[in-house]
PDB file of N, CA, C and O in Angstrom, chain B, residues numbered from 101:
ATOM      1  N   MET B 101       0.840  -1.165   0.000  1.00  0.00           N
ATOM      2  CA  MET B 101       0.000   0.000   0.000  1.00  0.00           C
ATOM      3  C   MET B 101       0.891   1.236   0.000  1.00  0.00           C
ATOM      4  O   MET B 101       1.623   1.494   0.955  1.00  0.00           O
ATOM      5  N   ALA B 102       0.814   1.972  -1.062  1.00  0.00           N
ATOM      6  CA  ALA B 102       1.743   3.066  -1.295  1.00  0.00           C
ATOM      7  C   ALA B 102       1.306   4.362  -0.625  1.00  0.00           C
ATOM      8  O   ALA B 102       0.118   4.672  -0.535  1.00  0.00           O
ATOM      9  N   ARG B 103       2.280   5.091  -0.168  1.00  0.00           N
ATOM     10  CA  ARG B 103       2.079   6.457   0.324  1.00  0.00           C
ATOM     11  C   ARG B 103       2.967   7.360  -0.524  1.00  0.00           C
ATOM     12  O   ARG B 103       4.024   6.942  -0.996  1.00  0.00           O
ATOM     13  N   THR B 104       2.528   8.597  -0.712  1.00  0.00           N
ATOM     14  CA  THR B 104       3.337   9.554  -1.458  1.00  0.00           C
ATOM     15  C   THR B 104       3.622  10.752  -0.575  1.00  0.00           C
ATOM     16  O   THR B 104       3.074  10.881   0.520  1.00  0.00           O
ATOM     17  N   ALA B 105       4.489  11.631  -1.069  1.00  0.00           N
ATOM     18  CA  ALA B 105       4.812  12.842  -0.329  1.00  0.00           C
ATOM     19  C   ALA B 105       3.593  13.746  -0.179  1.00  0.00           C
ATOM     20  O   ALA B 105       3.559  14.604   0.703  1.00  0.00           O
ATOM     21  N   PHE B 106       2.597  13.557  -1.033  1.00  0.00           N
ATOM     22  CA  PHE B 106       1.409  14.395  -1.013  1.00  0.00           C
ATOM     23  C   PHE B 106       0.283  13.799  -0.181  1.00  0.00           C
ATOM     24  O   PHE B 106      -0.789  14.397  -0.090  1.00  0.00           O
ATOM     25  N   SER B 107       0.493  12.664   0.414  1.00  0.00           N
ATOM     26  CA  SER B 107      -0.558  11.985   1.174  1.00  0.00           C
ATOM     27  C   SER B 107      -0.881  12.738   2.453  1.00  0.00           C
ATOM     28  O   SER B 107       0.008  13.229   3.149  1.00  0.00           O
ATOM     29  N   ASP B 108      -2.164  12.819   2.745  1.00  0.00           N
ATOM     30  CA  ASP B 108      -2.633  13.332   4.019  1.00  0.00           C
ATOM     31  C   ASP B 108      -2.335  12.243   5.043  1.00  0.00           C
ATOM     32  O   ASP B 108      -2.631  11.075   4.789  1.00  0.00           O
ATOM     33  N   PRO B 109      -1.764  12.585   6.184  1.00  0.00           N
ATOM     34  CA  PRO B 109      -1.445  11.541   7.170  1.00  0.00           C
ATOM     35  C   PRO B 109      -2.675  10.765   7.645  1.00  0.00           C
ATOM     36  O   PRO B 109      -2.543   9.645   8.137  1.00  0.00           O
ATOM     37  N   ASP B 110      -3.859  11.341   7.505  1.00  0.00           N
ATOM     38  CA  ASP B 110      -5.093  10.666   7.902  1.00  0.00           C
ATOM     39  C   ASP B 110      -5.606   9.738   6.800  1.00  0.00           C
ATOM     40  O   ASP B 110      -6.488   8.911   7.032  1.00  0.00           O
ATOM     41  N   ASP B 111      -5.040   9.888   5.592  1.00  0.00           N
ATOM     42  CA  ASP B 111      -5.478   9.081   4.450  1.00  0.00           C
ATOM     43  C   ASP B 111      -5.025   7.633   4.585  1.00  0.00           C
ATOM     44  O   ASP B 111      -3.850   7.375   4.844  1.00  0.00           O
ATOM     45  N   PRO B 112      -5.940   6.691   4.413  1.00  0.00           N
ATOM     46  CA  PRO B 112      -5.510   5.290   4.357  1.00  0.00           C
ATOM     47  C   PRO B 112      -4.683   5.079   3.089  1.00  0.00           C
ATOM     48  O   PRO B 112      -4.949   5.727   2.077  1.00  0.00           O
ATOM     49  N   PRO B 113      -3.707   4.207   3.117  1.00  0.00           N
ATOM     50  CA  PRO B 113      -2.921   3.940   1.909  1.00  0.00           C
ATOM     51  C   PRO B 113      -3.763   3.218   0.864  1.00  0.00           C
ATOM     52  O   PRO B 113      -4.733   2.533   1.190  1.00  0.00           O
ATOM     53  N   SER B 114      -3.380   3.382  -0.373  1.00  0.00           N
ATOM     54  CA  SER B 114      -4.083   2.711  -1.467  1.00  0.00           C
ATOM     55  C   SER B 114      -3.928   1.200  -1.339  1.00  0.00           C
ATOM     56  O   SER B 114      -2.855   0.717  -0.979  1.00  0.00           O
ATOM     57  N   PRO B 115      -4.987   0.450  -1.629  1.00  0.00           N
ATOM     58  CA  PRO B 115      -4.886  -1.007  -1.608  1.00  0.00           C
ATOM     59  C   PRO B 115      -4.245  -1.583  -2.870  1.00  0.00           C
ATOM     60  O   PRO B 115      -4.124  -2.801  -3.001  1.00  0.00           O
ATOM     61  N   CYS B 116      -3.837  -0.721  -3.795  1.00  0.00           N
ATOM     62  CA  CYS B 116      -3.226  -1.182  -5.045  1.00  0.00           C
ATOM     63  C   CYS B 116      -1.966  -1.995  -4.756  1.00  0.00           C
ATOM     64  O   CYS B 116      -1.111  -1.575  -3.977  1.00  0.00           O
ATOM     65  N   ILE B 117      -1.861  -3.170  -5.395  1.00  0.00           N
ATOM     66  CA  ILE B 117      -0.671  -4.008  -5.247  1.00  0.00           C
ATOM     67  C   ILE B 117       0.066  -4.160  -6.579  1.00  0.00           C
ATOM     68  O   ILE B 117       0.895  -5.055  -6.744  1.00  0.00           O
ATOM     69  N   LYS B 118      -0.249  -3.272  -7.525  1.00  0.00           N
ATOM     70  CA  LYS B 118       0.414  -3.229  -8.839  1.00  0.00           C
ATOM     71  C   LYS B 118       0.182  -4.489  -9.665  1.00  0.00           C
ATOM     72  O   LYS B 118       1.030  -4.873 -10.471  1.00  0.00           O
ATOM     73  N   VAL B 119      -0.964  -5.128  -9.464  1.00  0.00           N
ATOM     74  CA  VAL B 119      -1.404  -6.256 -10.292  1.00  0.00           C
ATOM     75  C   VAL B 119      -2.730  -5.801 -10.894  1.00  0.00           C
ATOM     76  O   VAL B 119      -3.802  -6.152 -10.400  1.00  0.00           O
ATOM     77  N   CYS B 120      -2.646  -5.024 -11.958  1.00  0.00           N
ATOM     78  CA  CYS B 120      -3.820  -4.337 -12.494  1.00  0.00           C
ATOM     79  C   CYS B 120      -4.377  -5.074 -13.704  1.00  0.00           C
ATOM     80  O   CYS B 120      -3.855  -4.975 -14.815  1.00  0.00           O
ATOM     81  N   LYS B 121      -5.446  -5.812 -13.456  1.00  0.00           N
ATOM     82  CA  LYS B 121      -6.127  -6.547 -14.514  1.00  0.00           C
ATOM     83  C   LYS B 121      -7.582  -6.671 -14.094  1.00  0.00           C
ATOM     84  O   LYS B 121      -7.876  -7.051 -12.961  1.00  0.00           O
ATOM     85  N   LEU B 122      -8.498  -6.350 -15.009  1.00  0.00           N
ATOM     86  CA  LEU B 122      -9.920  -6.438 -14.673  1.00  0.00           C
ATOM     87  C   LEU B 122     -10.455  -7.829 -14.916  1.00  0.00           C
ATOM     88  O   LEU B 122     -10.207  -8.436 -15.958  1.00  0.00           O
ATOM     89  N   ASP B 123     -11.195  -8.326 -13.939  1.00  0.00           N
ATOM     90  CA  ASP B 123     -11.905  -9.588 -14.097  1.00  0.00           C
ATOM     91  C   ASP B 123     -13.073  -9.323 -15.044  1.00  0.00           C
ATOM     92  O   ASP B 123     -13.860  -8.409 -14.798  1.00  0.00           O
ATOM     93  N   PRO B 124     -13.204 -10.102 -16.123  1.00  0.00           N
ATOM     94  CA  PRO B 124     -14.261  -9.832 -17.102  1.00  0.00           C
ATOM     95  C   PRO B 124     -15.677 -10.062 -16.567  1.00  0.00           C
ATOM     96  O   PRO B 124     -16.634  -9.513 -17.112  1.00  0.00           O
ATOM     97  N   VAL B 125     -15.820 -10.850 -15.528  1.00  0.00           N
ATOM     98  CA  VAL B 125     -17.145 -11.131 -14.969  1.00  0.00           C
ATOM     99  C   VAL B 125     -17.522 -10.099 -13.907  1.00  0.00           C
ATOM    100  O   VAL B 125     -18.594  -9.497 -13.977  1.00  0.00           O
ATOM    101  N   THR B 126     -16.647  -9.895 -12.929  1.00  0.00           N
ATOM    102  CA  THR B 126     -16.969  -8.997 -11.817  1.00  0.00           C
ATOM    103  C   THR B 126     -16.662  -7.541 -12.129  1.00  0.00           C
ATOM    104  O   THR B 126     -17.206  -6.642 -11.488  1.00  0.00           O
ATOM    105  N   ARG B 127     -15.796  -7.301 -13.105  1.00  0.00           N
ATOM    106  CA  ARG B 127     -15.328  -5.952 -13.458  1.00  0.00           C
ATOM    107  C   ARG B 127     -14.564  -5.311 -12.298  1.00  0.00           C
ATOM    108  O   ARG B 127     -14.534  -4.088 -12.162  1.00  0.00           O
ATOM    109  N   LEU B 128     -13.949  -6.152 -11.467  1.00  0.00           N
ATOM    110  CA  LEU B 128     -13.094  -5.683 -10.382  1.00  0.00           C
ATOM    111  C   LEU B 128     -11.649  -5.961 -10.745  1.00  0.00           C
ATOM    112  O   LEU B 128     -11.361  -6.918 -11.464  1.00  0.00           O
ATOM    113  N   CYS B 129     -10.739  -5.134 -10.254  1.00  0.00           N
ATOM    114  CA  CYS B 129      -9.315  -5.380 -10.438  1.00  0.00           C
ATOM    115  C   CYS B 129      -8.959  -6.675  -9.704  1.00  0.00           C
ATOM    116  O   CYS B 129      -9.330  -6.849  -8.543  1.00  0.00           O
ATOM    117  N   THR B 130      -8.254  -7.569 -10.362  1.00  0.00           N
ATOM    118  CA  THR B 130      -7.896  -8.841  -9.725  1.00  0.00           C
ATOM    119  C   THR B 130      -6.824  -8.656  -8.652  1.00  0.00           C
ATOM    120  O   THR B 130      -6.637  -9.538  -7.814  1.00  0.00           O
ATOM    121  N   GLY B 131      -6.125  -7.535  -8.665  1.00  0.00           N
ATOM    122  CA  GLY B 131      -5.104  -7.279  -7.654  1.00  0.00           C
ATOM    123  C   GLY B 131      -5.671  -6.703  -6.371  1.00  0.00           C
ATOM    124  O   GLY B 131      -5.483  -7.259  -5.289  1.00  0.00           O
ATOM    125  N   CYS B 132      -6.373  -5.571  -6.503  1.00  0.00           N
ATOM    126  CA  CYS B 132      -6.861  -4.877  -5.301  1.00  0.00           C
ATOM    127  C   CYS B 132      -8.350  -5.066  -5.050  1.00  0.00           C
ATOM    128  O   CYS B 132      -8.848  -4.705  -3.984  1.00  0.00           O
ATOM    129  N   LEU B 133      -9.060  -5.621  -6.009  1.00  0.00           N
ATOM    130  CA  LEU B 133     -10.496  -5.907  -5.922  1.00  0.00           C
ATOM    131  C   LEU B 133     -11.378  -4.662  -5.893  1.00  0.00           C
ATOM    132  O   LEU B 133     -12.536  -4.727  -5.477  1.00  0.00           O
ATOM    133  N   ARG B 134     -10.830  -3.526  -6.335  1.00  0.00           N
ATOM    134  CA  ARG B 134     -11.657  -2.327  -6.450  1.00  0.00           C
ATOM    135  C   ARG B 134     -12.288  -2.264  -7.835  1.00  0.00           C
ATOM    136  O   ARG B 134     -11.767  -2.827  -8.798  1.00  0.00           O
ATOM    137  N   SER B 135     -13.418  -1.570  -7.916  1.00  0.00           N
ATOM    138  CA  SER B 135     -14.063  -1.341  -9.209  1.00  0.00           C
ATOM    139  C   SER B 135     -13.309  -0.236  -9.946  1.00  0.00           C
ATOM    140  O   SER B 135     -12.517   0.494  -9.350  1.00  0.00           O
ATOM    141  N   THR B 136     -13.564  -0.126 -11.234  1.00  0.00           N
ATOM    142  CA  THR B 136     -12.914   0.948 -11.995  1.00  0.00           C
ATOM    143  C   THR B 136     -13.359   2.313 -11.466  1.00  0.00           C
ATOM    144  O   THR B 136     -12.563   3.252 -11.450  1.00  0.00           O
ATOM    145  N   ASP B 137     -14.601   2.436 -11.038  1.00  0.00           N
ATOM    146  CA  ASP B 137     -15.067   3.703 -10.459  1.00  0.00           C
ATOM    147  C   ASP B 137     -14.302   4.028  -9.179  1.00  0.00           C
ATOM    148  O   ASP B 137     -13.906   5.174  -8.964  1.00  0.00           O
ATOM    149  N   GLU B 138     -14.096   3.023  -8.332  1.00  0.00           N
ATOM    150  CA  GLU B 138     -13.362   3.244  -7.079  1.00  0.00           C
ATOM    151  C   GLU B 138     -11.911   3.603  -7.352  1.00  0.00           C
ATOM    152  O   GLU B 138     -11.350   4.475  -6.689  1.00  0.00           O
ATOM    153  N   ILE B 139     -11.306   2.942  -8.315  1.00  0.00           N
ATOM    154  CA  ILE B 139      -9.910   3.234  -8.662  1.00  0.00           C
ATOM    155  C   ILE B 139      -9.795   4.664  -9.178  1.00  0.00           C
ATOM    156  O   ILE B 139      -8.910   5.413  -8.762  1.00  0.00           O
ATOM    157  N   GLY B 140     -10.695   5.037 -10.087  1.00  0.00           N
ATOM    158  CA  GLY B 140     -10.649   6.372 -10.674  1.00  0.00           C
ATOM    159  C   GLY B 140     -10.932   7.487  -9.682  1.00  0.00           C
ATOM    160  O   GLY B 140     -10.384   8.582  -9.805  1.00  0.00           O
ATOM    161  N   ALA B 141     -11.773   7.221  -8.713  1.00  0.00           N
ATOM    162  CA  ALA B 141     -12.166   8.245  -7.744  1.00  0.00           C
ATOM    163  C   ALA B 141     -11.250   8.304  -6.527  1.00  0.00           C
ATOM    164  O   ALA B 141     -11.356   9.233  -5.726  1.00  0.00           O
ATOM    165  N   TRP B 142     -10.353   7.333  -6.370  1.00  0.00           N
ATOM    166  CA  TRP B 142      -9.557   7.203  -5.150  1.00  0.00           C
ATOM    167  C   TRP B 142      -8.878   8.508  -4.732  1.00  0.00           C
ATOM    168  O   TRP B 142      -8.931   8.879  -3.560  1.00  0.00           O
ATOM    169  N   LEU B 143      -8.254   9.197  -5.657  1.00  0.00           N
ATOM    170  CA  LEU B 143      -7.532  10.429  -5.316  1.00  0.00           C
ATOM    171  C   LEU B 143      -8.456  11.533  -4.817  1.00  0.00           C
ATOM    172  O   LEU B 143      -8.011  12.449  -4.124  1.00  0.00           O
ATOM    173  N   PHE B 144      -9.723  11.454  -5.160  1.00  0.00           N
ATOM    174  CA  PHE B 144     -10.677  12.493  -4.803  1.00  0.00           C
ATOM    175  C   PHE B 144     -11.549  12.118  -3.611  1.00  0.00           C
ATOM    176  O   PHE B 144     -12.353  12.929  -3.152  1.00  0.00           O
ATOM    177  N   MET B 145     -11.400  10.908  -3.111  1.00  0.00           N
ATOM    178  CA  MET B 145     -12.202  10.446  -1.972  1.00  0.00           C
ATOM    179  C   MET B 145     -11.662  11.019  -0.668  1.00  0.00           C
ATOM    180  O   MET B 145     -10.467  11.274  -0.521  1.00  0.00           O
ATOM    181  N   SER B 146     -12.575  11.212   0.266  1.00  0.00           N
ATOM    182  CA  SER B 146     -12.172  11.608   1.615  1.00  0.00           C
ATOM    183  C   SER B 146     -11.558  10.387   2.309  1.00  0.00           C
ATOM    184  O   SER B 146     -11.761   9.256   1.865  1.00  0.00           O
ATOM    185  N   PRO B 147     -10.815  10.608   3.388  1.00  0.00           N
ATOM    186  CA  PRO B 147     -10.282   9.467   4.132  1.00  0.00           C
ATOM    187  C   PRO B 147     -11.374   8.492   4.581  1.00  0.00           C
ATOM    188  O   PRO B 147     -11.164   7.280   4.559  1.00  0.00           O
ATOM    189  N   ASP B 148     -12.530   9.007   4.987  1.00  0.00           N
ATOM    190  CA  ASP B 148     -13.625   8.117   5.402  1.00  0.00           C
ATOM    191  C   ASP B 148     -14.155   7.294   4.233  1.00  0.00           C
ATOM    192  O   ASP B 148     -14.457   6.111   4.396  1.00  0.00           O
ATOM    193  N   GLU B 149     -14.271   7.902   3.063  1.00  0.00           N
ATOM    194  CA  GLU B 149     -14.727   7.161   1.882  1.00  0.00           C
ATOM    195  C   GLU B 149     -13.728   6.057   1.526  1.00  0.00           C
ATOM    196  O   GLU B 149     -14.122   4.949   1.161  1.00  0.00           O
ATOM    197  N   LYS B 150     -12.444   6.366   1.636  1.00  0.00           N
ATOM    198  CA  LYS B 150     -11.414   5.362   1.354  1.00  0.00           C
ATOM    199  C   LYS B 150     -11.501   4.207   2.347  1.00  0.00           C
ATOM    200  O   LYS B 150     -11.377   3.044   1.964  1.00  0.00           O
ATOM    201  N   ARG B 151     -11.715   4.527   3.620  1.00  0.00           N
ATOM    202  CA  ARG B 151     -11.858   3.470   4.629  1.00  0.00           C
ATOM    203  C   ARG B 151     -13.080   2.603   4.339  1.00  0.00           C
ATOM    204  O   ARG B 151     -13.046   1.392   4.557  1.00  0.00           O
ATOM    205  N   ASP B 152     -14.153   3.211   3.851  1.00  0.00           N
ATOM    206  CA  ASP B 152     -15.349   2.437   3.487  1.00  0.00           C
ATOM    207  C   ASP B 152     -15.036   1.449   2.370  1.00  0.00           C
ATOM    208  O   ASP B 152     -15.452   0.292   2.429  1.00  0.00           O
ATOM    209  N   VAL B 153     -14.305   1.900   1.348  1.00  0.00           N
ATOM    210  CA  VAL B 153     -13.928   1.010   0.242  1.00  0.00           C
ATOM    211  C   VAL B 153     -13.053  -0.117   0.776  1.00  0.00           C
ATOM    212  O   VAL B 153     -13.284  -1.286   0.464  1.00  0.00           O
ATOM    213  N   ILE B 154     -12.050   0.226   1.576  1.00  0.00           N
ATOM    214  CA  ILE B 154     -11.141  -0.784   2.125  1.00  0.00           C
ATOM    215  C   ILE B 154     -11.919  -1.810   2.953  1.00  0.00           C
ATOM    216  O   ILE B 154     -11.619  -3.003   2.904  1.00  0.00           O
ATOM    217  N   ALA B 155     -12.912  -1.351   3.706  1.00  0.00           N
ATOM    218  CA  ALA B 155     -13.716  -2.269   4.519  1.00  0.00           C
ATOM    219  C   ALA B 155     -14.479  -3.263   3.645  1.00  0.00           C
ATOM    220  O   ALA B 155     -14.710  -4.399   4.061  1.00  0.00           O
ATOM    221  N   GLN B 156     -14.868  -2.855   2.454  1.00  0.00           N
ATOM    222  CA  GLN B 156     -15.597  -3.743   1.544  1.00  0.00           C
ATOM    223  C   GLN B 156     -14.686  -4.794   0.906  1.00  0.00           C
ATOM    224  O   GLN B 156     -15.166  -5.837   0.461  1.00  0.00           O
ATOM    225  N   LEU B 157     -13.395  -4.535   0.859  1.00  0.00           N
ATOM    226  CA  LEU B 157     -12.475  -5.440   0.163  1.00  0.00           C
ATOM    227  C   LEU B 157     -12.384  -6.813   0.818  1.00  0.00           C
ATOM    228  O   LEU B 157     -12.236  -7.814   0.117  1.00  0.00           O
ATOM    229  N   ALA B 158     -12.468  -6.886   2.135  1.00  0.00           N
ATOM    230  CA  ALA B 158     -12.403  -8.191   2.814  1.00  0.00           C
ATOM    231  C   ALA B 158     -13.560  -9.079   2.371  1.00  0.00           C
ATOM    232  O   ALA B 158     -13.371 -10.272   2.132  1.00  0.00           O
ATOM    233  N   GLY B 159     -14.748  -8.508   2.260  1.00  0.00           N
ATOM    234  CA  GLY B 159     -15.902  -9.271   1.798  1.00  0.00           C
ATOM    235  C   GLY B 159     -15.745  -9.719   0.355  1.00  0.00           C
ATOM    236  O   GLY B 159     -16.158 -10.820  -0.011  1.00  0.00           O
ATOM    237  N   ARG B 160     -15.152  -8.870  -0.454  1.00  0.00           N
ATOM    238  CA  ARG B 160     -14.919  -9.236  -1.854  1.00  0.00           C
ATOM    239  C   ARG B 160     -13.908 -10.379  -1.948  1.00  0.00           C
ATOM    240  O   ARG B 160     -14.063 -11.289  -2.762  1.00  0.00           O
ATOM    241  N   ARG B 161     -12.867 -10.324  -1.102  1.00  0.00           N
ATOM    242  CA  ARG B 161     -11.878 -11.417  -1.085  1.00  0.00           C
ATOM    243  C   ARG B 161     -12.542 -12.725  -0.680  1.00  0.00           C
ATOM    244  O   ARG B 161     -12.305 -13.767  -1.291  1.00  0.00           O
ATOM    245  N   ALA B 162     -13.371 -12.664   0.351  1.00  0.00           N
ATOM    246  CA  ALA B 162     -14.061 -13.868   0.824  1.00  0.00           C
ATOM    247  C   ALA B 162     -14.990 -14.404  -0.255  1.00  0.00           C
ATOM    248  O   ALA B 162     -15.059 -15.616  -0.463  1.00  0.00           O
ATOM    249  N   GLY B 163     -15.692 -13.536  -0.932  1.00  0.00           N
ATOM    250  CA  GLY B 163     -16.582 -13.951  -2.007  1.00  0.00           C
ATOM    251  C   GLY B 163     -15.833 -14.573  -3.160  1.00  0.00           C
ATOM    252  O   GLY B 163     -16.309 -15.527  -3.775  1.00  0.00           O
ATOM    253  N   ARG B 164     -14.668 -14.041  -3.456  1.00  0.00           N
ATOM    254  CA  ARG B 164     -13.853 -14.588  -4.544  1.00  0.00           C
ATOM    255  C   ARG B 164     -13.358 -15.978  -4.184  1.00  0.00           C
ATOM    256  O   ARG B 164     -13.354 -16.869  -5.032  1.00  0.00           O
ATOM    257  N   ARG B 165     -12.940 -16.177  -2.934  1.00  0.00           N
ATOM    258  CA  ARG B 165     -12.485 -17.512  -2.500  1.00  0.00           C
ATOM    259  C   ARG B 165     -13.630 -18.507  -2.549  1.00  0.00           C
ATOM    260  O   ARG B 165     -13.430 -19.671  -2.896  1.00  0.00           O
ATOM    261  N   GLY B 166     -14.829 -18.058  -2.202  1.00  0.00           N
ATOM    262  CA  GLY B 166     -15.990 -18.937  -2.192  1.00  0.00           C
ATOM    263  C   GLY B 166     -16.393 -19.414  -3.575  1.00  0.00           C
ATOM    264  O   GLY B 166     -17.017 -20.468  -3.699  1.00  0.00           O
ATOM    265  N   ARG B 167     -16.052 -18.667  -4.620  1.00  0.00           N
ATOM    266  CA  ARG B 167     -16.407 -19.053  -5.989  1.00  0.00           C
ATOM    267  C   ARG B 167     -15.400 -20.004  -6.606  1.00  0.00           C
ATOM    268  O   ARG B 167     -15.691 -20.645  -7.616  1.00  0.00           O
ATOM    269  N   ARG B 168     -14.220 -20.105  -6.012  1.00  0.00           N
ATOM    270  CA  ARG B 168     -13.190 -20.999  -6.564  1.00  0.00           C
ATOM    271  C   ARG B 168     -13.492 -22.437  -6.213  1.00  0.00           C
ATOM    272  O   ARG B 168     -14.159 -22.740  -5.224  1.00  0.00           O
ATOM    273  N   GLY B 169     -12.974 -23.321  -7.065  1.00  0.00           N
ATOM    274  CA  GLY B 169     -12.955 -24.721  -6.726  1.00  0.00           C
ATOM    275  C   GLY B 169     -14.163 -25.468  -7.015  1.00  0.00           C
ATOM    276  O   GLY B 169     -14.224 -26.669  -6.753  1.00  0.00           O
TER     277      GLY B 169
END
């Protein structure tokens, strides 16, 4: 999770792991599991909005594991 010199100290770090590929079914990034809208809006989101997105990622990971196998 990257931080930059311009980051607000209250800002959660980006969940991007530099594995950027969209799943054709879910339309989520296979690396960070964010939607294209979430990725595009990330820089403009408030810290609380970013925390809300991050909180949703655990459920998306669990859902992805449940569909495998």
